[in-house]
N, C-alpha and C positions, 0 to 999 in steps of 0.2 A: 277472390278475383286474381287473375294473373295478368301481367303486362305483356302485350303482344309486341314483338320486335320485328321490324321490317328491314330487309337488306337491299330493297329497291332493285332487285334483279329479276323479280317476277311479281305478277299482280297478286295483291293480298286477297284472301277470301272475303266475300261480302259479309258485312255485319248482319247477323240475324237476331231478331228479338227473342228474348228468353222468357220463360214463364208462361202462364196462362194469358189468354187474351183479355184485355181490359174492356169489359162490356160497356162501361160508362163512356169510354173513349169511342167505342163503335157507335154508340147512340149519337155522339157529337158528329161523327162523319156522315152518318145517315141523315142527320138533321140538315147538314150542308147540302146533300143531294136533294132533299125535300125542298129546301128553299130555292135551289137553282131550277128545279122543275116547275115550282110555282111561278118564278120569274119568266121562264120560257113560255109558259102558258098564259101570261098576263098580256092584256091588250093596252095597258096603260104604261107599264114600265118596260122599256126596250121592245116596243112592238115590232115584230118582224125580224128581231135579232135573237139568236139562240146562243146561250153561254155554254161553253164546254168546261170540263174540269178534269183534274187528275188528283188522286188521293195517295199520299205517301204516309208511311208510319215511321216516325222518328224514333220509336221505342224509348222515348225519354232519354235518348243518348245524344250527346253533343256531336260526336263524330258523324253519326247518321244524319243529324239535322244539318250539319255543315255540308255533307255530301249532297243531300237533297237540294240545298240552297244553290250550290254550284250547278247542279243539273238544271234547276229552274232558270238560272241566269244565262245559261249557254244553249239550252235546247231541251226538248222533251224526251223523257225516258220513262215510259209507263211501267209502273211497278205492280199496283194491285187492281185498280179500276180505271177504265178509260170511258169517258162519256162520248157524246156525239162528236164527230169530227168537226173541226172548226175551219172556217175559210182562211183564217190567219194562222195556219198551223205553225207551231214553234214559237209563237209570240205569247209570252206570259204577261197578262195585264196586271195581276195582283195575286197575292198569296194570303190565304187564311190560315193563321197559326203562328207559332206553335202554341201548345197549351201550357208549356212550362216557361218560366222566366229565363233560365240559363240557356236552353236551346234557342229561345227567341233572340237572346242577345247575340249568340253566335250567328244565327241566320241573318239578323239585321245588319251585322257588320259586312256580310257578303252581299246582300241585296241592296243595301244603301247606295254604294257607288254606282249601281246600274239604275237608280231611281225607280226600282220596282217597289210599289207600295205593299206593305205587310200589315195586315189587320189581325191582331191576336184576340182571341176570345177568353183567354184564361191567364195570360202572362201579366202579373200585377206588380212586378218589381218597380219601385219608384225611379230607379236608375234609367228606365226606358223612356222617361219623360224628357231626357236630355236630347234636344234636337241637334246639338252639335255632334253627338256621337251616333245618334240613330235618327237621321233626318227623314227616313221613309216609313217610320214605325207608327202605327195607330193601334188602338185597342177599344173594344166595346165594353170592357170591364174596368171599373175604376182602379186608379193607382193605389198601391199599398200605402202611400203617404196619407191618403184620405182615411183608409181603414185604420192605420196606426193612430191617427189623431182621434178617430171615433172610439177605438178600443181604450185609449188613455182617458177620454172623457167618460166612458162607461165605467171604468174602474173608479174614477174620482166620484162619479155620481152615487155609487153605493158605499163610499167612504172607506174603500180598501186602500191602505197606504203601505202595506207590507206584502209583497207578492213574489212568487217565483216565476222564472221565464225559461222556456225551452223553445228551440227553433230548429228548423232544418238547416243543415250545414250546406246551404246552396245560396245562389243569388237571391232567390225568393225569400228564404228564411233569414239570411244574414242582413240583407238590406231592409226587409220589413221589420225585423226586430230592432235594428239600429234606429229606424224612424220612430218605432213605438217607445223605445227607451228615452229618446230625446223628448218626445211629447210627454212621457210620464214624469220626467224630471221637471218639466215646466209646470206640471200639475201638482208637484210636491209628493210624488209617489216614489217609494224606495223599493229596490229589487234585492231580495236576499241572495239569489243566485241566478245565473244566466248560462244555460248549457246548450251546446250545439251537438247534433248527431245527424247521421245520414243512414238511409236504409242499408247501404252496403258496408257500413262499419262493422268491425268484429263484435260479437255478442258482448264481450267484456266492456266495450264502450257503452253499449245500450244499457247494460246492467249498472254501470257507474252512474249514468243519468237517472235511472230508476231509483237507485239508492239515495241519491241527492234529494229526490222528491220525497221519498219515504221519511228521511231524517229531518227535513226542513220544518220550520215553525210556521211558515206562510201557508195559510189555508187556500189561498187563491193562486192558481197557476195559469199564466198566459202562454198559450202554445201557438207560435207562428210557424206552422209546419205544413208540408204537403201531406196529402191524405195517405200516401204510401208510407212515408216516414212515421207518421203518427200511429199508424196501425201497428208497426213494429214495436214502438214504445209501449203502447197500451197492452199489447200481448205480453210484454215482459212484466209490466206492472201487475197484470192479472194473476201471475204465478204465485205471488205472495201477498198476504193481506197487509194493508197499510192504512193509516188514518185517512178519513174522508177528505177529499180535495175537491174544490170547485174549479172547473176548467173554463177558461175564457178562450174561445177558439177563433182563429182566422177563418175566412170563408172557404179556404181550400179544403178543410176537413170537417168543419163543424156542420156543414150542410150535406155532407156525403152520406146517403142513406146506408151505405155499407158499414159506416162507423157506429150506427145506432145499436149494434149488437153488444157493445161494451156497456153493460147495464150499470157498472160502478161509476160511470160518468154522468149518470142522471142528474139533472140540474144544471148541466153545462149551458153556457150562453155564448153568443157570438154574433157576428154580423155575416149575413148572407146576401148574395145578389138577389134582387127582387124577383119573385115568382112571376111567371107569365103563362098564358094559355095560348098554345099554337094550334089553331083549328086544323084537324086532319092529320096531325103528326102521328098520333098513336096508330091510326089505321095504316099509315104508310109504314111505320116500323114493324107492324105485325104482318104486313102483306109480303111474306117471304115464301114464294113458291119454290118447289124443288129445282126448277130450271134456273131461277134467280140465284139460289144458293150455290148451285153447282158452277155457275158462271163466274163467281167471285171467290178467289182463294181466301179472302178475309172472312166472308160469310160462311164458307165451307168450314173453316177452322172453328168459327163461333158455333155453328150448328152441331158439329161433332163433339164440341166441348160440353154444351149444355145438355145434350141428349145422350152423351156417352155411347156413341155409335159411329160407325164409319159409313160415309156415303158410297164408297166403292170398296170392293173386296180387298182385304189386306192380307199380306202374307203372315202377319202376326196371328198366332192361334188365339182362340178364345175371345176375339174382338167381335162384338155384335155389329151386324150390318143394319143400317137404317132401313126400315121396311115401308116408310111412307105414312105410318100412323102417328108420327110425331106432330104435335100441335103446339106451336109456340104461344098461342093465346091462353093456354092453361098454366103457363109458367109465370112466376113472380121473380124477375131478375132485374138487376140495374139497367139492362137494355130496355126492358118493357115498362119500367117505372116512369110514368110521365106525370106523377102527382106533384113533383117538385121541379118544374122546369125553370132552372136558374141559369146554369152555364149553357145549357142547350139553347136558351133564348139569346145568349150572347153570340153563339155561332150563327143563329138566324139573323141577328142584327148585322153581323160582320158581312155576310153574303149580300144582304140588301144594301149595305153602305157602299160596297164595291159596285153593285149594279146601278145604284143611283149616280155614282161618279161617272161610270161609262155612259149612262143615259145622258147626263149633262154634257158629255163630250161629243156625242154623235147624233143627238136628237135635238130637234127644234120644235117649239110650239108655234103652230100656224093656225090662226083663228081658233077653232075649237078642237083641232086635231093635233096629234103628235106625229111627226114624221122623223124617221130615223134612217140614216144612210148606212146600210149594212156593208157597203163596199168601201167605206172610208177606212183607211188604215190609220189607226191611232197608235201612239206610243204610250209606254207605261208612264212617261213623265206627265202626259196630259191627264191620265187617271189620277196620278199623285196630286196634281194641282186641284182637280175637281173634288178629290176626296176631302181636302181641307175645308171645302165649302158646303159639304152636304148637310142638310137639315130637314129631316122628315120624321113622321110618326109611324111606328110599326107596332101593331098589337097593343095600342094604347100608351106606348112609351115614345118619348122624343129621342131621336138619334142625331147627335152632332159631336164635333170634336173641337176642343180648344186649341190654342197655339201649340201646346205640347202633344197634341194627338190624343188627349184624354177626354172621356165623356164626363158629363155631370155625375158626381159621386152620390148615388143614392143606395142605401142598404136597408135590409130588413133585420130587425133584432130577433133572433131565434132562440128558443129555449128547448132543451131536451126534457120532456115531461113524460113521466111514467103513467101508463094507462092502467085501468082497473085489471086488465089481463096480465099486467106485468111487463108489457112491451114498452119500448121507448119510442116516442113519436116526436117529430120536429114541429114545433108550434111557433108561429109568428106572433110576437108580443109587442112589437114596436117598430119604429122607423127612424132612419137617420138620413138627413138631406143636407149635404155640405153647401148647397147654394143658398140656404136660409141664413138670416142674420145670426151673429154669434150669440150663443145662449138659447137659441130656439131651434137648433138643428136636430135635437134629440128629443124623442117623445116615446113614452110607454103607454100603451092603451089596453093592456091585459095583465092579469096577475101572473107572476112568475112562480115556479116551484124550484126549490134549491136542493142541496145535497140531502139525500135520503127522504125526499118528498116534503121537506120542511117548507113552511111559508114565511119563516123568519129569515131575514137577510143575514147571511153569515158575517162574522167579524174576522177581519184579517189585518191586524195591526201589530207593529213591533212593540209599541207602548200604548197603553190606554190614553185617551185624550186627557189633557190637563184641565180640570174644571176651573171656572172663574175663581180668582183668589190665589191662583198659583201661576208659576211661569215655567217654561220649558228650559231645561238645561241638558244639552246634548251629552250623550254618553261617549266617553273617550274611545276613539278608534272605531266607532260604529256609524252607520248612515244617519242622516238627519231625522229619520223617522223613529229612531231609538233615542229616548230621552228620559230623564227623571223629572218629576213634578215637584218643585220646591215652593213652599209658601212665600207669598210676597213679603218683603221686608216691612218693618214697622213704618207706618205712614204711607204705604203704597198699596195700590189695588190693581187687579186685572179683572175686567168685566166681560171678557170673551173667552171662549174655549181655545185651548192651545195657544195662549198668548206667549210670545217670546220674551216680553219684558213686562215689568210692572210700572205703572205710572204713579208719580207722587200726587197726593191730594193737594188742593189749594190750601193756603195757610189757615183759613178759617174752617177747614173741613178735616175729618178724620175717618179712617176706614171703619166699617162695621166689623163684627166678629169674624165673618166669612171673608173679609177683605176683598169683596167684589163690588162694593159701591162706597162712595164718599158721602158721609153724613155730616151735617153742620155740627161743629164742636159744641158741646154744652157750655153755656156761659155761666160762670161761677162768680158769685159775690156773696157777701154776708147779708142774708136777707132776714126779714122778720118771720119767715115761715119755717126756718130751720131751728133745731133745738138750741144751738149755740147763740143764734141771734135772739131767740126768745128769752134765754137766760140773761144775756147781757142787757137786753131792753128792760127786763123785770128789775134787775139790780139798779139800772139807771133811774127808772121811775120810782123805785123804792127809795133810793138815795135822795131824790128830789123831794119826795113826800116826807122823809125824815128831817130834811132841812126845814121844810115848811112847818112841820110839827114843832121842831125845836124853836123856830121863830115865834110860833104861837105861844109856846110855854114862856119864852122870854117876854113876849109882849104882855102876857097875862100877869107876870110877876115883874114888870118893868120897874116898879118902885122899890123892889127888894134890894138889899145891900149887895148881894152877889152879882146881880145884873148891872147895877150902877157902878160896881167896884172898878171896872176897867172899860170905860167908854162904851156904853150900851149902843151908841150910834154906829161905832165900828163893828160891834158884834152883829147888829142887824144887817149891815152892809156885807159882812163876811158870809152870813147865812144866805143872803140874796145871791152873792157870787157863787157860793157852793151849789145852790139850786141850779144856777145856769151851767155850772161845770157838769153836774149830773145829767142835765138835759142835753148838753151839747154832744154827749156821746151818742145820742140817738141819730145825729146827722151822719154818723159813720156807718149806720146800718141801712141797707137798701141799695138799689142799683145806683151807681154813681152817675151824676149828671154834671153839666157844666157849673150850675149854681151850687149844687150840694158840695162839689169838690172845693169851691172857693169858700163856702160857708163853714165847712167842718173844721178846716185848719185855722181860719181867722177867728171863728167863735171860740174854739178851744184856746188859742193863744191869748185872746183879750180877756176871757173870763178867768183864766188862771192867773194872769197878771193882776187883775182886779183882786182876786183872792189873796195872792201873795202880798199885794200892797196893803190890804187890810191887816194881814198877819204881821207884816213889818211895822205897821202903825201901832198895833197893840203891843208889840215887843218894845218899841221905842217908848211908848207910854209907861210901861212897867219900869224901864230904866230911869226915865225922867221923873217918875213919881217918887222913887226912893231918893233921887238926888235932891228933889225939892224939899225933903224933910231935913236936909242938912241946914245948919244955921247960916243965914245970909244968902241962901240960894234963891235965885229968881228965874230958874230955868223953865218953869211951867208956862210962863207967859210967852215963851218962844215956841212952845209946842202944845198949844191948847187945841181945842176942837177945830177952829178955823184952819190952823196950820195942818192938822191931821187930814182934813178934807182935801186941802190943796196938794198934800203929798200923794194921797191916793190918786187923785185926778191926774197929777203930773206923771207919776210912774205909769199909770194906765195909758195915758196919751202917747207916751213914747212907743208902747207896743202897738197902738193904733197906727202910728206913723210907719213903723216897720211893716205892718200888715198891708197898709195902703201901697207902699212902694213895691212890695212883693206882688200884689194884685195888679198893679199898673204895668210893671215891667214884664213879668213872666208868671202869670197866675197858675195855680193847679188846674188840671183838666182831666176829663175821663179818658182812659186809654184801655185798649184790649191787649192784655199781656199774653203773648203767644209763645214765650220762651220758657217760662217756669215749668209749665206742663205741656207735653206734646199733644195729649189727647183732649185737652179742654182749654177754654179761654177764661182767663181771669180778668174780670172787669174791675178796674181799680182806678184810683186817682193818682195821676203822675204829679210829682211835686212842682213841676214847672221849673222853678228855681230852687235847687237844693240849698243854696246860700240863704234864701229867704226862710226856708223851713228851719234850718239849723239856727238861724238868727233868732227866730221866735222862741225855739226851745232854749237856746242859750240865754236869752234875756230872762226867761222864767227861772232857769237854773241859777242865774246870778242873784236874782232876788231871793230865791230859796236859800242859797248859801249865806247870803247876808243876814237873813232872818235867823238862820241856825246859829251863826256866830254870836249875834246879839243875845239870842235866847240862852246860849251857854254862859255868856257873861252874867246874865241876870238870874241864873237858876238858883244861886245860893243866897239871894237876898232874903232877909228874915221876914217871914209872914206865914200865917197859917194857910193861906191860900195864895200861893205865888203862881200866877198864870204863866210865867216864863218857863217853869218846868213842863207844863203841858205843851207849850209851843215847841220846846226842845224835842219832846217825844214825837210831835206831829211832823216836825221838820226832818227828824231822823227817818221816819217812815217815808215821807215825801221824797227825800233825796235817794233813799235806798231803792224805792220803786223806779224812779226815773233813771238812776244809774244802771239798774238792771234792764230797763226798757231798751236802751240803745243797742246792745248786742242782740237782744231778742227780736227787736224790730228789724234789724238788718238781716237776720238769718231766717226769719219766719217766711214761709212760702204762701203766696196767694192771699186768700181771704184771711188767713191767720195773722197776716201783718196788721190788718185792720183790727182783728180781735185783740192783739197784743196792745195796740194803742188805746182801745176802749178800756181794756183791763187796767192799764196804767192810770188812765183818767179816773176810773172808778175807785181803784185802790188808794190813790193819793187823796181823792176827795173824801172817801170814808175815813182815811187816816186823820185828816184834818178835823172833820166833824166829830169823830169819836174822841180824839185826844183833847180837843179844846172844849167842846160843849157837853160831852157826856158826864164828866164829873160835876159840872154846875147843875145840869138837869137832875142828877141823882140827889144833890143837896136840896134843890128846890122842891122836889117831889117827895123824897123819902127821909131827908134829914132837915126839916125846917128849923130845928133848934140851932143849927149851925149857920143858918142864913140870917146872922145878926152882925152889926157893925163891930160890936165888941169882940166877937169871936174872930172876925176877919182881921182886926187890928192887933190881936194878941200875938206878941212876939214868940218865936220858937225858943224854948229853953234847953234844947238838946245840946 
């Protein structure tokens, strides 16, 4: 293209349309004439009044459109076709057009100050809804704002979050794409690229856009472009093979029958204006007699173009002259194609809307008849006012305008489907109605076919969805649709797809292996059903049985010297206390309860003190017995059996008092330990008062140390059977066990704390029974010759 310079010293040459005639546009203009003739022949709408018209071709050129607008606002200047003469010659009541958004914007800025209403049938730019800038603009086609929202919801509906975008570098494309991108962002859709182009751009620019599409990773491409621009781009793409792309089209090109020849776009979907049937239109379009054609320069150009002949003789050689045998009804052209009356219906609506506005301005309903005053001179301002109020039905569709001059937005969802013959046909597969409640505007009532005839919905995402159990982490420097999926941290879950965050489980719950749900933590305690519990319970019961068997042996031989040698009463009491010690370890096994927690520690403390009291009594007896053999000693009368009983009771009673204070002030209680292990709950007994617990243990330890010291002092007293030696060994084992118990108890986790305590109880109890009673039972059962008073009293000669 070259820039035309004017020096304003002479009139410039008139702008002429270049290229072949637009047959689709010719159909639109002929549809307007058809509608006007319908109205002029109507007895209900504007009876007795005839509408006149003039048709101008803007050539999709802004300068031509502005020139026409000035002509319309100042006077009439016939260009191509003049209808019947009007009584109000020179008065323009309204303008139908233009078809493009950019020319319509320019025209509206000229017509608006003159209050001349302009009704467009194909200008969809959302900017034209601004009544501050375009107060006299109306349209019968929905605004691109509605289409942009519908396209974004369509993309979201099929789960496409990674798309490409191309647009016409015009008001239609730029404003429409801006509305779509804003709606897409609200729906969480990311755009890999957004390229603009125009049909008059150098081929290098078109090639660049085509290369961007070829190299992109987005499978879905949204094209908000005019039909002429899109044709140029698709022709460039068809020159080289490229990966299959799914096209999402705006109504400007996706419903254009001429575009269906691009077979590699099969599967394309988009929104189109709803189809309609206009009775009689096809016959009118085909009713072109030679006289009608010759009377119109526009029809003449069309006729000569489609039949490749001249109506009049030409000076150019080898040009065929039309001979009258040409029959338009035998042709299949965009002009004759009335199978998809979409925009044509918008033209029809626009003419009828203006007619209804004029009707309301000049006609009155009187009784059952309508009377119109054809001599009334009305101004375009009156038509403008009435046009805002029109509300009628035409061919089954309601026609009205909102405050912005826009109609109710309804679309058909169309799909390019390949037929068995290999041709592409436009199939309506759904509807969109912006007047319906949110979430119900969109419906699909027929199966779609996609790229290469597939019935599987294509996938177009930057990153695959993050499954439950993971969270999205955005990739640095990339859109929000590009992310990595990281597993949820320990103790947290995500139970939805594409979760941005993981949520921590409640304290008593823990994630499953997939980390997509929280499960109750397993409760752990030392139970009778597990191997460790069974082993400890077996040793506990076995120890108790051993103590009872020992007591039975002693009772069977209660008159023998070895049983009577060291206070058999204390021996039986010691065996009873050892039986209780073995059995009290069973209270540590099983689920802790309020009573079991109080019982296990107090029973353990009291029975062990009873045991230590008996051992202490036996040790003192040994010492006192040898002192009593000294001349003049009367010590045994101060430590006879009654005193021994009182000593045992007194020492045990002190422990009872300690345990009672502990239970009254701050007793042990069951508690769920949630800190030792994250993934499970330890059910254990809290000490309540740590002072009480260590006081109980400390008292037992004090008695054990005291016994050990006395036993050491008595270990070298002469006798073949000195019980002090046995007590010394038992106290060594006892003290070793309980000294080792303290660090093991503190450091053992969970149920092993209880196991350590049971082990200490069993080990010390077995140590006592084996060290003190095993040698005696061995003599009683296997060495009866040594179970004599003489042998026991025989002094060591070593």
